[in-house]
Backbone of each chain as nested JSON, in Angstrom:
{
  "chains": [
    {"id": "A", "residues": [
      {"number": 1, "name": "MET", "atoms": {"N": [-8.172, -27.186, -20.295], "CA": [-8.01, -27.782, -18.965], "C": [-7.987, -26.695, -17.893]}},
      {"number": 2, "name": "THR", "atoms": {"N": [-8.707, -26.907, -16.828], "CA": [-8.697, -25.953, -15.722], "C": [-7.721, -26.421, -14.654]}},
      {"number": 3, "name": "ASP", "atoms": {"N": [-7.468, -25.561, -13.686], "CA": [-6.581, -25.939, -12.59], "C": [-7.117, -27.126, -11.804]}},
      {"number": 4, "name": "ASP", "atoms": {"N": [-8.423, -27.324, -11.874], "CA": [-9.015, -28.443, -11.143], "C": [-8.52, -29.784, -11.642]}},
      {"number": 5, "name": "ASP", "atoms": {"N": [-7.981, -29.793, -12.859], "CA": [-7.55, -31.055, -13.435], "C": [-6.068, -31.313, -13.247]}},
      {"number": 6, "name": "VAL", "atoms": {"N": [-5.465, -30.632, -12.267], "CA": [-4.053, -30.856, -11.95], "C": [-3.942, -31.393, -10.523]}},
      {"number": 7, "name": "VAL", "atoms": {"N": [-3.14, -32.444, -10.358], "CA": [-2.857, -32.983, -9.026], "C": [-1.377, -32.766, -8.75]}},
      {"number": 8, "name": "TYR", "atoms": {"N": [-1.064, -31.986, -7.724], "CA": [0.326, -31.724, -7.347], "C": [0.768, -32.753, -6.309]}},
      {"number": 9, "name": "ILE", "atoms": {"N": [1.902, -33.402, -6.565], "CA": [2.367, -34.471, -5.687], "C": [3.31, -33.903, -4.623]}},
      {"number": 10, "name": "GLY", "atoms": {"N": [3.002, -34.175, -3.353], "CA": [3.864, -33.747, -2.246], "C": [4.361, -34.948, -1.468]}},
      {"number": 11, "name": "ASN", "atoms": {"N": [4.393, -34.827, -0.144], "CA": [4.988, -35.875, 0.686], "C": [3.985, -36.817, 1.336]}},
      {"number": 12, "name": "LYS", "atoms": {"N": [2.717, -36.698, 0.957], "CA": [1.717, -37.595, 1.553], "C": [1.81, -38.985, 0.934]}},
      {"number": 13, "name": "PRO", "atoms": {"N": [1.091, -39.954, 1.515], "CA": [1.109, -41.305, 0.931], "C": [0.54, -41.317, -0.486]}},
      {"number": 14, "name": "VAL", "atoms": {"N": [1.033, -42.266, -1.285], "CA": [0.639, -42.37, -2.686], "C": [-0.88, -42.422, -2.84]}},
      {"number": 15, "name": "MET", "atoms": {"N": [-1.555, -43.179, -1.949], "CA": [-2.989, -43.383, -2.141], "C": [-3.798, -42.099, -1.995]}},
      {"number": 16, "name": "ASN", "atoms": {"N": [-3.288, -41.132, -1.244], "CA": [-3.991, -39.84, -1.16], "C": [-4.11, -39.203, -2.545]}},
      {"number": 17, "name": "TYR", "atoms": {"N": [-3.03, -39.251, -3.298], "CA": [-3.013, -38.62, -4.619], "C": [-3.768, -39.472, -5.636]}},
      {"number": 18, "name": "VAL", "atoms": {"N": [-3.707, -40.788, -5.476], "CA": [-4.487, -41.672, -6.35], "C": [-5.976, -41.342, -6.201]}},
      {"number": 19, "name": "LEU", "atoms": {"N": [-6.409, -41.151, -4.954], "CA": [-7.808, -40.808, -4.709], "C": [-8.169, -39.498, -5.407]}},
      {"number": 20, "name": "ALA", "atoms": {"N": [-7.268, -38.533, -5.37], "CA": [-7.532, -37.243, -6.025], "C": [-7.674, -37.42, -7.538]}},
      {"number": 21, "name": "VAL", "atoms": {"N": [-6.81, -38.231, -8.131], "CA": [-6.865, -38.467, -9.577], "C": [-8.163, -39.183, -9.953]}},
      {"number": 22, "name": "VAL", "atoms": {"N": [-8.469, -40.245, -9.228], "CA": [-9.666, -41.037, -9.536], "C": [-10.917, -40.181, -9.385]}},
      {"number": 23, "name": "THR", "atoms": {"N": [-10.951, -39.348, -8.348], "CA": [-12.112, -38.482, -8.113], "C": [-12.329, -37.531, -9.279]}},
      {"number": 24, "name": "GLN", "atoms": {"N": [-11.244, -36.969, -9.811], "CA": [-11.393, -36.02, -10.917], "C": [-11.933, -36.696, -12.163]}},
      {"number": 25, "name": "PHE", "atoms": {"N": [-11.438, -37.897, -12.454], "CA": [-11.995, -38.609, -13.611], "C": [-13.464, -38.96, -13.37]}},
      {"number": 26, "name": "ASN", "atoms": {"N": [-13.79, -39.393, -12.145], "CA": [-15.176, -39.761, -11.851], "C": [-16.1, -38.552, -11.896]}},
      {"number": 27, "name": "ASN", "atoms": {"N": [-15.548, -37.354, -11.689], "CA": [-16.35, -36.128, -11.782], "C": [-16.453, -35.605, -13.206]}},
      {"number": 28, "name": "GLY", "atoms": {"N": [-15.937, -36.356, -14.166], "CA": [-16.157, -35.991, -15.555], "C": [-14.947, -35.453, -16.298]}},
      {"number": 29, "name": "ALA", "atoms": {"N": [-13.796, -35.32, -15.627], "CA": [-12.605, -34.849, -16.334], "C": [-12.201, -35.88, -17.382]}},
      {"number": 30, "name": "SER", "atoms": {"N": [-11.766, -35.394, -18.557], "CA": [-11.28, -36.323, -19.581], "C": [-9.747, -36.391, -19.55]}},
      {"number": 31, "name": "GLU", "atoms": {"N": [-9.13, -35.399, -18.899], "CA": [-7.675, -35.392, -18.75], "C": [-7.304, -34.896, -17.358]}},
      {"number": 32, "name": "VAL", "atoms": {"N": [-6.304, -35.524, -16.755], "CA": [-5.777, -35.075, -15.466], "C": [-4.255, -35.035, -15.57]}},
      {"number": 33, "name": "THR", "atoms": {"N": [-3.659, -33.926, -15.121], "CA": [-2.207, -33.795, -15.137], "C": [-1.657, -33.982, -13.728]}},
      {"number": 34, "name": "ILE", "atoms": {"N": [-0.652, -34.837, -13.6], "CA": [0.035, -35.056, -12.326], "C": [1.362, -34.308, -12.398]}},
      {"number": 35, "name": "LYS", "atoms": {"N": [1.589, -33.393, -11.448], "CA": [2.815, -32.599, -11.46], "C": [3.63, -32.858, -10.207]}},
      {"number": 36, "name": "ALA", "atoms": {"N": [4.967, -32.921, -10.365], "CA": [5.839, -33.155, -9.216], "C": [7.2, -32.526, -9.469]}},
      {"number": 37, "name": "ARG", "atoms": {"N": [7.894, -32.236, -8.367], "CA": [9.256, -31.713, -8.452], "C": [10.17, -32.519, -7.547]}},
      {"number": 38, "name": "GLY", "atoms": {"N": [11.432, -32.572, -7.917], "CA": [12.448, -33.173, -7.049], "C": [12.136, -34.608, -6.704]}},
      {"number": 39, "name": "ARG", "atoms": {"N": [12.295, -34.946, -5.423], "CA": [12.124, -36.338, -5.007], "C": [10.706, -36.845, -5.157]}},
      {"number": 40, "name": "ALA", "atoms": {"N": [9.741, -35.934, -5.253], "CA": [8.348, -36.367, -5.396], "C": [8.071, -36.96, -6.773]}},
      {"number": 41, "name": "ILE", "atoms": {"N": [9.029, -36.822, -7.694], "CA": [8.827, -37.347, -9.045], "C": [8.603, -38.857, -9.031]}},
      {"number": 42, "name": "SER", "atoms": {"N": [9.362, -39.581, -8.209], "CA": [9.166, -41.032, -8.119], "C": [7.744, -41.347, -7.668]}},
      {"number": 43, "name": "ARG", "atoms": {"N": [7.252, -40.572, -6.708], "CA": [5.9, -40.802, -6.2], "C": [4.858, -40.503, -7.277]}},
      {"number": 44, "name": "ALA", "atoms": {"N": [5.125, -39.512, -8.109], "CA": [4.19, -39.171, -9.188], "C": [4.014, -40.35, -10.139]}},
      {"number": 45, "name": "VAL", "atoms": {"N": [5.108, -41.047, -10.439], "CA": [5.015, -42.226, -11.31], "C": [4.201, -43.321, -10.62]}},
      {"number": 46, "name": "ASP", "atoms": {"N": [4.428, -43.504, -9.316], "CA": [3.617, -44.478, -8.564], "C": [2.133, -44.123, -8.65]}},
      {"number": 47, "name": "VAL", "atoms": {"N": [1.803, -42.844, -8.483], "CA": [0.403, -42.404, -8.517], "C": [-0.219, -42.721, -9.877]}},
      {"number": 48, "name": "ALA", "atoms": {"N": [0.505, -42.42, -10.945], "CA": [-0.006, -42.685, -12.288], "C": [-0.221, -44.181, -12.505]}},
      {"number": 49, "name": "GLU", "atoms": {"N": [0.745, -44.973, -12.084], "CA": [0.662, -46.418, -12.32], "C": [-0.437, -47.069, -11.49]}},
      {"number": 50, "name": "VAL", "atoms": {"N": [-0.53, -46.705, -10.22], "CA": [-1.569, -47.298, -9.367], "C": [-2.951, -46.863, -9.843]}},
      {"number": 51, "name": "SER", "atoms": {"N": [-3.089, -45.582, -10.21], "CA": [-4.393, -45.081, -10.681], "C": [-4.862, -45.88, -11.888]}},
      {"number": 52, "name": "ARG", "atoms": {"N": [-3.957, -46.05, -12.85], "CA": [-4.338, -46.729, -14.088], "C": [-4.614, -48.213, -13.852]}},
      {"number": 53, "name": "HIS", "atoms": {"N": [-3.685, -48.888, -13.196], "CA": [-3.786, -50.35, -13.142], "C": [-4.854, -50.817, -12.166]}},
      {"number": 54, "name": "ARG", "atoms": {"N": [-5.086, -50.059, -11.095], "CA": [-6.013, -50.562, -10.092], "C": [-7.405, -49.955, -10.211]}},
      {"number": 55, "name": "PHE", "atoms": {"N": [-7.495, -48.71, -10.714], "CA": [-8.789, -48.03, -10.643], "C": [-9.326, -47.534, -11.981]}},
      {"number": 56, "name": "LEU", "atoms": {"N": [-8.469, -47.256, -12.937], "CA": [-8.909, -46.576, -14.16], "C": [-8.388, -47.316, -15.399]}},
      {"number": 57, "name": "PRO", "atoms": {"N": [-8.97, -48.482, -15.7], "CA": [-8.438, -49.289, -16.809], "C": [-8.552, -48.614, -18.171]}},
      {"number": 58, "name": "ASN", "atoms": {"N": [-9.451, -47.63, -18.308], "CA": [-9.616, -46.971, -19.61], "C": [-8.714, -45.756, -19.787]}},
      {"number": 59, "name": "VAL", "atoms": {"N": [-7.94, -45.432, -18.77], "CA": [-7.104, -44.23, -18.821], "C": [-5.696, -44.598, -19.299]}},
      {"number": 60, "name": "VAL", "atoms": {"N": [-5.144, -43.779, -20.19], "CA": [-3.807, -44.014, -20.72], "C": [-2.887, -42.841, -20.371]}},
      {"number": 61, "name": "VAL", "atoms": {"N": [-1.581, -43.113, -20.413], "CA": [-0.589, -42.047, -20.28], "C": [-0.447, -41.404, -21.651]}},
      {"number": 62, "name": "LYS", "atoms": {"N": [-0.934, -40.179, -21.785], "CA": [-0.948, -39.531, -23.092], "C": [0.362, -38.799, -23.361]}},
      {"number": 63, "name": "ASP", "atoms": {"N": [0.976, -38.247, -22.314], "CA": [2.21, -37.49, -22.513], "C": [2.955, -37.375, -21.188]}},
      {"number": 64, "name": "ILE", "atoms": {"N": [4.283, -37.357, -21.282], "CA": [5.116, -37.095, -20.112], "C": [6.155, -36.053, -20.503]}},
      {"number": 65, "name": "GLN", "atoms": {"N": [6.252, -34.993, -19.723], "CA": [7.238, -33.943, -19.966], "C": [8.15, -33.822, -18.75]}},
      {"number": 66, "name": "ILE", "atoms": {"N": [9.438, -33.601, -18.998], "CA": [10.341, -33.273, -17.895], "C": [10.974, -31.92, -18.192]}},
      {"number": 67, "name": "SER", "atoms": {"N": [11.295, -31.197, -17.129], "CA": [11.897, -29.878, -17.298], "C": [12.68, -29.515, -16.052]}},
      {"number": 68, "name": "THR", "atoms": {"N": [13.316, -28.36, -16.099], "CA": [14.094, -27.871, -14.968], "C": [13.52, -26.535, -14.532]}},
      {"number": 69, "name": "GLU", "atoms": {"N": [13.258, -26.385, -13.243], "CA": [12.746, -25.122, -12.704], "C": [13.801, -24.497, -11.801]}},
      {"number": 70, "name": "LYS", "atoms": {"N": [13.855, -23.176, -11.833], "CA": [14.761, -22.458, -10.94], "C": [14.017, -22.102, -9.665]}},
      {"number": 71, "name": "LEU", "atoms": {"N": [14.592, -22.469, -8.529], "CA": [14.001, -22.122, -7.247], "C": [14.838, -21.042, -6.571]}},
      {"number": 72, "name": "GLU", "atoms": {"N": [14.17, -20.002, -6.069], "CA": [14.864, -18.955, -5.318], "C": [14.762, -19.285, -3.834]}},
      {"number": 73, "name": "SER", "atoms": {"N": [15.88, -19.228, -3.137], "CA": [15.831, -19.411, -1.694], "C": [16.776, -18.407, -1.043]}},
      {"number": 74, "name": "GLU", "atoms": {"N": [16.832, -18.414, 0.283], "CA": [17.719, -17.484, 0.992], "C": [19.179, -17.697, 0.587]}},
      {"number": 75, "name": "ARG", "atoms": {"N": [19.492, -18.924, 0.227], "CA": [20.89, -19.232, -0.105], "C": [21.169, -19.092, -1.595]}},
      {"number": 76, "name": "GLY", "atoms": {"N": [20.254, -18.436, -2.307], "CA": [20.474, -18.214, -3.728], "C": [19.603, -19.099, -4.582]}},
      {"number": 77, "name": "GLU", "atoms": {"N": [20.012, -19.226, -5.857], "CA": [19.183, -19.922, -6.819], "C": [19.62, -21.372, -6.928]}},
      {"number": 78, "name": "SER", "atoms": {"N": [18.656, -22.261, -7.101], "CA": [19.014, -23.653, -7.348], "C": [18.071, -24.221, -8.395]}},
      {"number": 79, "name": "ASN", "atoms": {"N": [18.522, -25.265, -9.068], "CA": [17.715, -25.912, -10.088], "C": [17.059, -27.155, -9.517]}},
      {"number": 80, "name": "VAL", "atoms": {"N": [15.823, -27.395, -9.912], "CA": [15.143, -28.627, -9.502], "C": [14.43, -29.211, -10.718]}},
      {"number": 81, "name": "SER", "atoms": {"N": [14.518, -30.524, -10.857], "CA": [13.828, -31.19, -11.97], "C": [12.334, -31.257, -11.668]}},
      {"number": 82, "name": "SER", "atoms": {"N": [11.533, -31.188, -12.731], "CA": [10.093, -31.356, -12.543], "C": [9.545, -32.267, -13.63]}},
      {"number": 83, "name": "MET", "atoms": {"N": [8.378, -32.835, -13.367], "CA": [7.761, -33.737, -14.325], "C": [6.257, -33.521, -14.352]}},
      {"number": 84, "name": "GLU", "atoms": {"N": [5.675, -33.661, -15.549], "CA": [4.223, -33.635, -15.702], "C": [3.796, -34.895, -16.445]}},
      {"number": 85, "name": "ILE", "atoms": {"N": [2.844, -35.605, -15.858], "CA": [2.285, -36.8, -16.499], "C": [0.834, -36.49, -16.853]}},
      {"number": 86, "name": "LEU", "atoms": {"N": [0.512, -36.568, -18.143], "CA": [-0.857, -36.294, -18.592], "C": [-1.601, -37.613, -18.777]}},
      {"number": 87, "name": "LEU", "atoms": {"N": [-2.629, -37.819, -17.951], "CA": [-3.481, -39.001, -18.081], "C": [-4.745, -38.601, -18.83]}},
      {"number": 88, "name": "SER", "atoms": {"N": [-5.219, -39.507, -19.698], "CA": [-6.363, -39.171, -20.538], "C": [-7.251, -40.394, -20.751]}},
      {"number": 89, "name": "THR", "atoms": {"N": [-8.531, -40.137, -20.959], "CA": [-9.464, -41.232, -21.254], "C": [-9.475, -41.587, -22.734]}},
      {"number": 90, "name": "ASP", "atoms": {"N": [-8.645, -40.937, -23.549], "CA": [-8.602, -41.225, -24.986], "C": [-8.356, -42.71, -25.225]}}
    ]},
    {"id": "B", "residues": [
      {"number": 1, "name": "MET", "atoms": {"N": [19.413, -50.652, -31.195], "CA": [20.114, -50.194, -29.992], "C": [20.741, -51.383, -29.244]}},
      {"number": 2, "name": "THR", "atoms": {"N": [21.972, -51.252, -28.841], "CA": [22.603, -52.323, -28.081], "C": [22.516, -52.007, -26.592]}},
      {"number": 3, "name": "ASP", "atoms": {"N": [22.886, -52.971, -25.769], "CA": [22.859, -52.746, -24.323], "C": [23.817, -51.633, -23.919]}},
      {"number": 4, "name": "ASP", "atoms": {"N": [24.809, -51.38, -24.756], "CA": [25.775, -50.337, -24.43], "C": [25.13, -48.962, -24.364]}},
      {"number": 5, "name": "ASP", "atoms": {"N": [23.968, -48.829, -24.989], "CA": [23.319, -47.533, -25.045], "C": [22.276, -47.343, -23.95]}},
      {"number": 6, "name": "VAL", "atoms": {"N": [22.357, -48.149, -22.882], "CA": [21.442, -48.016, -21.748], "C": [22.246, -47.641, -20.509]}},
      {"number": 7, "name": "VAL", "atoms": {"N": [21.764, -46.645, -19.767], "CA": [22.378, -46.261, -18.497], "C": [21.371, -46.556, -17.387]}},
      {"number": 8, "name": "TYR", "atoms": {"N": [21.733, -47.462, -16.486], "CA": [20.863, -47.812, -15.37], "C": [21.182, -46.925, -14.176]}},
      {"number": 9, "name": "ILE", "atoms": {"N": [20.153, -46.285, -13.619], "CA": [20.351, -45.348, -12.524], "C": [20.24, -46.062, -11.179]}},
      {"number": 10, "name": "GLY", "atoms": {"N": [21.27, -45.917, -10.344], "CA": [21.255, -46.49, -9.002], "C": [21.379, -45.397, -7.961]}},
      {"number": 11, "name": "ASN", "atoms": {"N": [22.161, -45.671, -6.916], "CA": [22.236, -44.743, -5.785], "C": [23.466, -43.84, -5.79]}},
      {"number": 12, "name": "LYS", "atoms": {"N": [24.233, -43.869, -6.867], "CA": [25.419, -43.013, -6.924], "C": [25.023, -41.56, -7.203]}},
      {"number": 13, "name": "PRO", "atoms": {"N": [25.973, -40.638, -7.072], "CA": [25.656, -39.232, -7.366], "C": [25.237, -39.044, -8.83]}},
      {"number": 14, "name": "VAL", "atoms": {"N": [24.405, -38.038, -9.051], "CA": [23.868, -37.757, -10.379], "C": [24.974, -37.634, -11.429]}},
      {"number": 15, "name": "MET", "atoms": {"N": [26.083, -36.95, -11.066], "CA": [27.107, -36.681, -12.071], "C": [27.776, -37.945, -12.588]}},
      {"number": 16, "name": "ASN", "atoms": {"N": [27.815, -39.007, -11.777], "CA": [28.359, -40.268, -12.281], "C": [27.586, -40.741, -13.509]}},
      {"number": 17, "name": "TYR", "atoms": {"N": [26.268, -40.649, -13.431], "CA": [25.432, -41.13, -14.533], "C": [25.433, -40.151, -15.699]}},
      {"number": 18, "name": "VAL", "atoms": {"N": [25.528, -38.863, -15.385], "CA": [25.644, -37.863, -16.455], "C": [26.889, -38.156, -17.288]}},
      {"number": 19, "name": "LEU", "atoms": {"N": [27.994, -38.45, -16.6], "CA": [29.234, -38.779, -17.301], "C": [29.045, -39.989, -18.214]}},
      {"number": 20, "name": "ALA", "atoms": {"N": [28.317, -40.992, -17.731], "CA": [28.071, -42.191, -18.547], "C": [27.261, -41.839, -19.797]}},
      {"number": 21, "name": "VAL", "atoms": {"N": [26.257, -41.0, -19.641], "CA": [25.413, -40.605, -20.785], "C": [26.238, -39.813, -21.8]}},
      {"number": 22, "name": "VAL", "atoms": {"N": [26.98, -38.817, -21.293], "CA": [27.76, -37.96, -22.188], "C": [28.808, -38.786, -22.936]}},
      {"number": 23, "name": "THR", "atoms": {"N": [29.433, -39.719, -22.234], "CA": [30.46, -40.566, -22.852], "C": [29.874, -41.379, -23.999]}},
      {"number": 24, "name": "GLN", "atoms": {"N": [28.667, -41.923, -23.8], "CA": [28.078, -42.743, -24.862], "C": [27.76, -41.91, -26.106]}},
      {"number": 25, "name": "PHE", "atoms": {"N": [27.251, -40.707, -25.902], "CA": [27.009, -39.846, -27.069], "C": [28.33, -39.468, -27.742]}},
      {"number": 26, "name": "ASN", "atoms": {"N": [29.336, -39.166, -26.945], "CA": [30.632, -38.781, -27.517], "C": [31.29, -39.939, -28.251]}},
      {"number": 27, "name": "ASN", "atoms": {"N": [30.923, -41.182, -27.881], "CA": [31.46, -42.356, -28.565], "C": [30.648, -42.714, -29.804]}},
      {"number": 28, "name": "GLY", "atoms": {"N": [29.683, -41.876, -30.151], "CA": [28.988, -42.084, -31.41], "C": [27.563, -42.572, -31.312]}},
      {"number": 29, "name": "ALA", "atoms": {"N": [27.075, -42.823, -30.096], "CA": [25.678, -43.263, -29.972], "C": [24.754, -42.139, -30.438]}},
      {"number": 30, "name": "SER", "atoms": {"N": [23.669, -42.507, -31.166], "CA": [22.68, -41.497, -31.562], "C": [21.502, -41.484, -30.599]}},
      {"number": 31, "name": "GLU", "atoms": {"N": [21.376, -42.559, -29.808], "CA": [20.312, -42.633, -28.804], "C": [20.857, -43.296, -27.54]}},
      {"number": 32, "name": "VAL", "atoms": {"N": [20.457, -42.77, -26.393], "CA": [20.814, -43.371, -25.107], "C": [19.553, -43.454, -24.256]}},
      {"number": 33, "name": "THR", "atoms": {"N": [19.322, -44.644, -23.671], "CA": [18.156, -44.819, -22.802], "C": [18.599, -44.804, -21.344]}},
      {"number": 34, "name": "ILE", "atoms": {"N": [17.906, -44.003, -20.538], "CA": [18.154, -43.946, -19.099], "C": [17.04, -44.736, -18.419]}},
      {"number": 35, "name": "LYS", "atoms": {"N": [17.408, -45.761, -17.639], "CA": [16.4, -46.599, -16.976], "C": [16.535, -46.503, -15.469]}},
      {"number": 36, "name": "ALA", "atoms": {"N": [15.4, -46.469, -14.773], "CA": [15.422, -46.396, -13.315], "C": [14.178, -47.049, -12.748]}},
      {"number": 37, "name": "ARG", "atoms": {"N": [14.277, -47.478, -11.498], "CA": [13.132, -48.038, -10.776], "C": [12.999, -47.366, -9.421]}},
      {"number": 38, "name": "GLY", "atoms": {"N": [11.764, -47.332, -8.93], "CA": [11.518, -46.855, -7.566], "C": [12.04, -45.455, -7.323]}},
      {"number": 39, "name": "ARG", "atoms": {"N": [12.729, -45.275, -6.199], "CA": [13.162, -43.932, -5.816], "C": [14.217, -43.356, -6.748]}},
      {"number": 40, "name": "ALA", "atoms": {"N": [14.883, -44.202, -7.5], "CA": [15.899, -43.711, -8.43], "C": [15.296, -42.969, -9.621]}},
      {"number": 41, "name": "ILE", "atoms": {"N": [13.974, -43.026, -9.767], "CA": [13.319, -42.355, -10.894], "C": [13.562, -40.849, -10.854]}},
      {"number": 42, "name": "SER", "atoms": {"N": [13.499, -40.259, -9.668], "CA": [13.763, -38.817, -9.561], "C": [15.172, -38.493, -10.043]}},
      {"number": 43, "name": "ARG", "atoms": {"N": [16.12, -39.348, -9.682], "CA": [17.507, -39.116, -10.09], "C": [17.653, -39.258, -11.603]}},
      {"number": 44, "name": "ALA", "atoms": {"N": [16.9, -40.172, -12.199], "CA": [16.961, -40.358, -13.655], "C": [16.562, -39.074, -14.38]}},
      {"number": 45, "name": "VAL", "atoms": {"N": [15.543, -38.387, -13.863], "CA": [15.128, -37.122, -14.468], "C": [16.235, -36.082, -14.307]}},
      {"number": 46, "name": "ASP", "atoms": {"N": [16.853, -36.047, -13.131], "CA": [17.993, -35.137, -12.934], "C": [19.101, -35.425, -13.948]}},
      {"number": 47, "name": "VAL", "atoms": {"N": [19.41, -36.696, -14.155], "CA": [20.479, -37.075, -15.088], "C": [20.148, -36.596, -16.503]}},
      {"number": 48, "name": "ALA", "atoms": {"N": [18.902, -36.808, -16.926], "CA": [18.504, -36.379, -18.265], "C": [18.591, -34.861, -18.4]}},
      {"number": 49, "name": "GLU", "atoms": {"N": [18.117, -34.147, -17.4], "CA": [18.085, -32.686, -17.466], "C": [19.49, -32.095, -17.428]}},
      {"number": 50, "name": "VAL", "atoms": {"N": [20.335, -32.586, -16.533], "CA": [21.7, -32.054, -16.438], "C": [22.491, -32.396, -17.699]}},
      {"number": 51, "name": "SER", "atoms": {"N": [22.317, -33.615, -18.201], "CA": [23.037, -34.013, -19.416], "C": [22.696, -33.085, -20.574]}},
      {"number": 52, "name": "ARG", "atoms": {"N": [21.408, -32.834, -20.754], "CA": [20.967, -32.002, -21.874], "C": [21.387, -30.553, -21.698]}},
      {"number": 53, "name": "HIS", "atoms": {"N": [21.074, -29.99, -20.543], "CA": [21.244, -28.543, -20.398], "C": [22.707, -28.14, -20.242]}},
      {"number": 54, "name": "ARG", "atoms": {"N": [23.526, -28.997, -19.632], "CA": [24.89, -28.568, -19.361], "C": [25.894, -29.107, -20.374]}},
      {"number": 55, "name": "PHE", "atoms": {"N": [25.621, -30.281, -20.967], "CA": [26.658, -30.924, -21.775], "C": [26.238, -31.257, -23.209]}},
      {"number": 56, "name": "LEU", "atoms": {"N": [24.964, -31.463, -23.457], "CA": [24.534, -31.994, -24.758], "C": [23.391, -31.148, -25.335]}},
      {"number": 57, "name": "PRO", "atoms": {"N": [23.707, -29.931, -25.789], "CA": [22.646, -29.03, -26.246], "C": [21.877, -29.543, -27.463]}},
      {"number": 58, "name": "ASN", "atoms": {"N": [22.461, -30.477, -28.223], "CA": [21.776, -30.986, -29.421], "C": [20.899, -32.204, -29.139]}},
      {"number": 59, "name": "VAL", "atoms": {"N": [20.898, -32.653, -27.889], "CA": [20.16, -33.867, -27.55], "C": [18.771, -33.505, -27.021]}},
      {"number": 60, "name": "VAL", "atoms": {"N": [17.764, -34.25, -27.487], "CA": [16.387, -34.002, -27.05], "C": [15.826, -35.246, -26.35]}},
      {"number": 61, "name": "VAL", "atoms": {"N": [14.786, -35.012, -25.549], "CA": [14.047, -36.123, -24.95], "C": [13.066, -36.62, -26.001]}},
      {"number": 62, "name": "LYS", "atoms": {"N": [13.336, -37.808, -26.544], "CA": [12.511, -38.309, -27.648], "C": [11.277, -39.045, -27.139]}},
      {"number": 63, "name": "ASP", "atoms": {"N": [11.418, -39.741, -25.997], "CA": [10.29, -40.509, -25.48], "C": [10.511, -40.79, -24.0]}},
      {"number": 64, "name": "ILE", "atoms": {"N": [9.413, -40.855, -23.255], "CA": [9.462, -41.266, -21.851], "C": [8.365, -42.294, -21.633]}},
      {"number": 65, "name": "GLN", "atoms": {"N": [8.731, -43.434, -21.091], "CA": [7.761, -44.486, -20.783], "C": [7.78, -44.773, -19.287]}},
      {"number": 66, "name": "ILE", "atoms": {"N": [6.604, -45.006, -18.705], "CA": [6.548, -45.497, -17.328], "C": [5.82, -46.826, -17.326]}},
      {"number": 67, "name": "SER", "atoms": {"N": [6.186, -47.674, -16.372], "CA": [5.552, -48.983, -16.285], "C": [5.693, -49.517, -14.866]}},
      {"number": 68, "name": "THR", "atoms": {"N": [5.109, -50.686, -14.646], "CA": [5.174, -51.327, -13.328], "C": [5.831, -52.682, -13.484]}},
      {"number": 69, "name": "GLU", "atoms": {"N": [6.836, -52.955, -12.64], "CA": [7.508, -54.254, -12.683], "C": [7.215, -55.011, -11.401]}},
      {"number": 70, "name": "LYS", "atoms": {"N": [7.091, -56.326, -11.539], "CA": [6.899, -57.167, -10.358], "C": [8.256, -57.635, -9.861]}},
      {"number": 71, "name": "LEU", "atoms": {"N": [8.517, -57.428, -8.577], "CA": [9.763, -57.883, -7.971], "C": [9.471, -59.062, -7.049]}},
      {"number": 72, "name": "GLU", "atoms": {"N": [10.259, -60.135, -7.195], "CA": [10.129, -61.281, -6.297], "C": [11.145, -61.133, -5.172]}},
      {"number": 73, "name": "SER", "atoms": {"N": [10.702, -61.299, -3.937], "CA": [11.652, -61.271, -2.822], "C": [11.256, -62.358, -1.838]}},
      {"number": 74, "name": "GLU", "atoms": {"N": [12.036, -62.487, -0.757], "CA": [11.731, -63.515, 0.236], "C": [10.358, -63.3, 0.846]}},
      {"number": 75, "name": "ARG", "atoms": {"N": [9.931, -62.052, 0.891], "CA": [8.652, -61.757, 1.535], "C": [7.502, -61.759, 0.535]}},
      {"number": 76, "name": "GLY", "atoms": {"N": [7.741, -62.293, -0.667], "CA": [6.681, -62.371, -1.666], "C": [6.882, -61.369, -2.778]}},
      {"number": 77, "name": "GLU", "atoms": {"N": [5.789, -61.119, -3.499], "CA": [5.859, -60.301, -4.688], "C": [5.5, -58.861, -4.36]}},
      {"number": 78, "name": "SER", "atoms": {"N": [6.181, -57.932, -4.995], "CA": [5.79, -56.526, -4.821], "C": [5.92, -55.811, -6.157]}},
      {"number": 79, "name": "ASN", "atoms": {"N": [5.202, -54.73, -6.281], "CA": [5.239, -53.935, -7.509], "C": [6.154, -52.737, -7.325]}},
      {"number": 80, "name": "VAL", "atoms": {"N": [6.892, -52.413, -8.367], "CA": [7.722, -51.215, -8.325], "C": [7.572, -50.479, -9.654]}},
      {"number": 81, "name": "SER", "atoms": {"N": [7.457, -49.156, -9.567], "CA": [7.358, -48.349, -10.778], "C": [8.712, -48.258, -11.459]}},
      {"number": 82, "name": "SER", "atoms": {"N": [8.706, -48.174, -12.777], "CA": [9.957, -47.976, -13.501], "C": [9.754, -46.935, -14.587]}},
      {"number": 83, "name": "MET", "atoms": {"N": [10.861, -46.354, -15.037], "CA": [10.796, -45.328, -16.07], "C": [11.947, -45.482, -17.038]}},
      {"number": 84, "name": "GLU", "atoms": {"N": [11.685, -45.199, -18.3], "CA": [12.728, -45.152, -19.322], "C": [12.663, -43.803, -20.017]}},
      {"number": 85, "name": "ILE", "atoms": {"N": [13.8, -43.129, -20.078], "CA": [13.89, -41.851, -20.796], "C": [14.804, -42.064, -21.987]}},
      {"number": 86, "name": "LEU", "atoms": {"N": [14.276, -41.848, -23.185], "CA": [15.068, -42.005, -24.409], "C": [15.586, -40.651, -24.856]}},
      {"number": 87, "name": "LEU", "atoms": {"N": [16.911, -40.491, -24.825], "CA": [17.559, -39.284, -25.32], "C": [18.08, -39.546, -26.728]}},
      {"number": 88, "name": "SER", "atoms": {"N": [17.963, -38.541, -27.604], "CA": [18.333, -38.747, -28.99], "C": [18.952, -37.476, -29.578]}},
      {"number": 89, "name": "THR", "atoms": {"N": [19.827, -37.656, -30.555], "CA": [20.429, -36.5, -31.235], "C": [19.536, -35.981, -32.352]}},
      {"number": 90, "name": "ASP", "atoms": {"N": [18.366, -36.599, -32.544], "CA": [17.453, -36.148, -33.617], "C": [17.148, -34.657, -33.485]}}
    ]}
  ]
}
């Protein structure tokens, strides 16, 4: 998998990221990973669900991983949860 | 699995739910499911991560499922994403 097959979820509307996922599959990707941290995790699940149910009926959720990342900031170190959802045409 | 082994995530602080998860394992549960909908999904991941890393080193994430639920309200039907995280002592 190349970096092109990863969609990072930020604060934009869900449909922006759905479009990115659908475009990658339409361009021939067999797997796309959706990555999010913190509050964007809820949006990542929305992106996966809308992509599959509305646009990509042949795509399945192949794997979901959760983890904790350490963030460095001016006020020191903090932990943030992260999630990766692997969508696949399998 | 009985209903006692499910922790539903709402709008309370993360540690409230962590305490619920840890208590169920300490009371002998071998599996605990964390369930959340909508924006609470991000908090559910926090609960799973904090429970494992700070309190339950022998517990692993055995499975994560995402799905879409239909909610009926006065203004009609709407879809909401949901997630289940299965924690296990396996």
